[in-house]
DRENDRENDREN-63797 format. One line per field, with one value per residue (C-alpha): residue number from 1; residue in three letters; x negated, y, z negated. Coordinates in steps of 0.02 Angstrom, whole numbers, plus 50000, padded with zeros to 5 digits. Example, Ala and Ser with C-alpha at 12.3 -4.5 7.8 and 13.67 -1.06 7.14 Angstrom:
BEGIN
num: (1,2)
residuo: (ALA,SER)
xx: (49385,49316)
yy: (49775,49947)
zz: (49610,49643)
This chain:
BEGIN
num: (1,2,3,4,5,6,7,8,9,10,11,12,13,14,15,16,17,18,19,20,21,22,23,24,25,26,27,28,29,30,31,32,33,34,35,36,37,38,39,40,41,42,43,44,45,46,47,48,49,50,51,52,53,54,55,56,57,58,59,60,61,62,63,64,65,66,67,68,69,70,71,72,73,74,75,76,77,78,79,80,81,82,83,84,85,86,87,88,89,90,91,92,93,94,95,96,97,98,99,100,101,102,103,104,105,106,107,108,109,110,111,112,113,114,115,116,117,118,119,120,121,122,123,124,125,126,127,128,129,130,131,132,133,134,135,136,137,138,139,140,141,142,143,144,145,146,147,148,149,150,151,152,153,154,155,156,157,158,159,160,161,162,163,164,165,166,167,168,169,170,171,172,173,174,175,176,177,178,179,180,181,182,183,184,185,186,187,188,189,190,191,192,193,194,195,196,197,198,199,200,201,202,203,204,205,206)
residuo: (MET,ARG,THR,MET,LEU,ALA,THR,THR,LEU,ALA,VAL,ALA,VAL,ALA,LEU,GLY,ALA,THR,PHE,ALA,SER,ALA,ALA,ALA,MET,ALA,SER,GLY,ASN,ALA,VAL,ALA,THR,PHE,ALA,GLY,GLY,CYS,PHE,TRP,CYS,MET,GLU,PRO,PRO,TYR,ASP,GLU,LEU,ASP,GLY,VAL,ILE,SER,THR,THR,SER,GLY,TYR,THR,GLY,GLY,ARG,LYS,GLN,ASN,PRO,THR,TYR,GLU,GLU,VAL,SER,THR,GLY,THR,THR,GLY,HIS,THR,GLU,ALA,VAL,GLN,VAL,VAL,TYR,ASP,PRO,LYS,ARG,ILE,SER,TYR,ALA,ARG,LEU,LEU,GLU,VAL,PHE,TRP,ARG,ASN,ILE,ASP,PRO,LEU,THR,ALA,ASN,ALA,GLN,PHE,CYS,ASP,HIS,GLY,THR,GLN,TYR,ARG,SER,GLY,ILE,PHE,TYR,HIS,ASP,ALA,GLU,GLN,ARG,ARG,LEU,ALA,GLU,ASP,SER,LYS,ARG,ALA,LEU,GLU,ALA,SER,GLY,ARG,PHE,LYS,GLY,PRO,ILE,VAL,THR,GLU,ILE,VAL,ALA,ALA,GLY,THR,PHE,TYR,PRO,ALA,GLU,GLU,TYR,HIS,GLN,ASP,TYR,TYR,LYS,LYS,ASN,PRO,ILE,ARG,TYR,LYS,PHE,TYR,ARG,ALA,GLY,CYS,GLY,ARG,ASP,GLN,ARG,LEU,ALA,GLU,LEU,TRP,GLY,ASP,SER,THR,GLN,ARG,ALA,LYS)
xx: (50326,50409,50239,50177,50332,50314,50131,50173,50307,50189,50055,50183,50242,50063,50019,50178,50130,49955,50021,50144,50001,49899,50047,50071,49890,49891,50036,49936,50017,49927,49967,49954,49993,50036,50093,50189,50298,50470,50463,50643,50583,50431,50523,50625,50482,50400,50558,50595,50426,50408,50285,50327,50394,50447,50428,50433,50444,50337,50204,50015,49856,49895,49842,49998,50050,50224,50280,50462,50529,50564,50384,50306,50419,50337,50175,50077,50046,49931,50039,50103,50259,50207,50268,50186,50202,50186,50150,50095,49925,49953,50103,50055,49888,49837,49786,49967,50028,49906,49973,50150,50091,50008,50158,50275,50181,50115,49927,49888,49977,49896,49999,50164,50263,50398,50517,50442,50298,50179,50037,50167,50203,50024,49988,49865,49804,49762,49650,49645,49480,49329,49409,49562,49448,49349,49504,49584,49429,49408,49588,49567,49407,49492,49633,49510,49414,49572,49594,49779,49773,49696,49684,49592,49672,49693,49764,49661,49588,49554,49544,49711,49744,49893,50056,50211,50376,50502,50671,50793,50905,50759,50731,50811,50892,50923,51027,51120,51160,51151,51250,51154,50992,51031,51081,50921,50811,50893,50890,50707,50661,50561,50605,50587,50411,50363,50420,50312,50161,50181,50310,50473,50394,50332,50391,50491,50654,50792)
yy: (51975,51875,51824,51775,51669,51581,51544,51477,51362,51297,51257,51173,51060,51015,50977,50877,50766,50744,50704,50578,50482,50492,50431,50283,50231,50259,50137,50001,50030,50092,50215,50194,50323,50282,50384,50291,50418,50460,50427,50367,50210,50179,50164,50006,49884,49927,49937,49754,49692,49610,49712,49880,49996,50145,50235,50423,50513,50667,50768,50754,50793,50976,51150,51239,51217,51152,51141,51120,50997,51140,51203,51031,50999,51142,51044,51196,51154,51006,50887,50719,50632,50495,50378,50360,50185,50147,49962,49836,49768,49614,49567,49629,49671,49826,49709,49652,49832,49863,49713,49780,49953,49897,49793,49940,50065,50091,50107,50147,50315,50475,50615,50524,50373,50303,50445,50572,50676,50799,50794,50784,50606,50544,50378,50367,50276,50391,50299,50339,50255,50170,49998,50056,50137,49976,49870,49993,50003,49814,49789,49911,49825,49656,49717,49791,49627,49521,49562,49594,49768,49830,50010,50088,50099,50285,50274,50385,50328,50476,50519,50555,50736,50821,50732,50841,50747,50787,50862,50752,50718,50629,50509,50337,50406,50232,50193,50358,50367,50189,50219,50377,50290,50140,50253,50353,50199,50115,50273,50300,50130,50086,49903,49873,49944,49851,49688,49726,49758,49629,49502,49459,49381,49546,49598,49754,49816,49882)
zz: (49671,49809,49881,49708,49678,49845,49809,49637,49707,49841,49713,49601,49740,49788,49608,49589,49735,49663,49490,49563,49643,49483,49380,49496,49479,49290,49274,49360,49529,49684,49823,50011,50145,50325,50475,50609,50695,50628,50441,50440,50530,50421,50255,50293,50331,50165,50060,50097,50036,49866,49766,49842,49707,49811,49977,50004,50170,50186,50273,50264,50359,50388,50338,50274,50094,50058,50240,50287,50415,50535,50521,50543,50692,50787,50789,50730,50546,50579,50476,50530,50467,50347,50211,50042,49972,49787,49761,49631,49689,49581,49688,49861,49938,50034,50175,50186,50193,50336,50429,50416,50468,50629,50681,50662,50769,50945,50914,51095,51111,51049,50972,50997,50941,51054,51105,50985,51051,50968,50843,50703,50763,50778,50694,50551,50398,50253,50131,49946,49900,49976,49972,50067,50195,50217,50237,50358,50467,50463,50516,50661,50719,50709,50821,50944,50950,50968,51152,51123,51199,51360,51303,51154,50982,50944,50768,50653,50488,50374,50190,50108,50069,49990,50026,50027,50002,50137,50103,50007,50156,50241,50097,50125,50282,50350,50195,50185,50371,50438,50598,50647,50605,50715,50861,50843,50831,50980,51084,51045,51116,50962,50948,51135,51134,50975,51054,51206,51096,50959,51016,50932,50777,50708,50535,50557,50486,50597)
């Protein structure tokens, strides 16, 4: 009975995430999913954009159903921390979301972002349709051809799978715990590295 209940709950959560994406698209909005290391730091740059409806921190790209933060943190579930962005495509383009994504990550480091290491912190773009895939791949090729970086861009571009929302205390962490968030972000060296990669004019929230 306990196993059956656990399985039922896992399926319900997975279906809930799927239905949430479907509901967003049915309302005329669209969904984008990005992994850029700690999801606390990937919500702010999107929340401040006109046309973004919501951001949700969560886990994607893994094998285990309904993973917890503790499980994902072991690096054994295959998931990466990510943010799912619901946006109005009439007010903001997917290309613009990609631009913000790139300028808030380190695309040169595999299986890590800044002070956080492990496959659960790998960077990635999870496309939801053929057009998102085309735009994502075009943006990556443009960066590679720009000559900005000496090393290869290792950010993965893969089809979006099930997205599992993270625990409630992770959502809007930078708003709920602004002092702790700022200490973490500063201690992680995120802004210093982003400035090295992109310069001071990059759009990123602190």
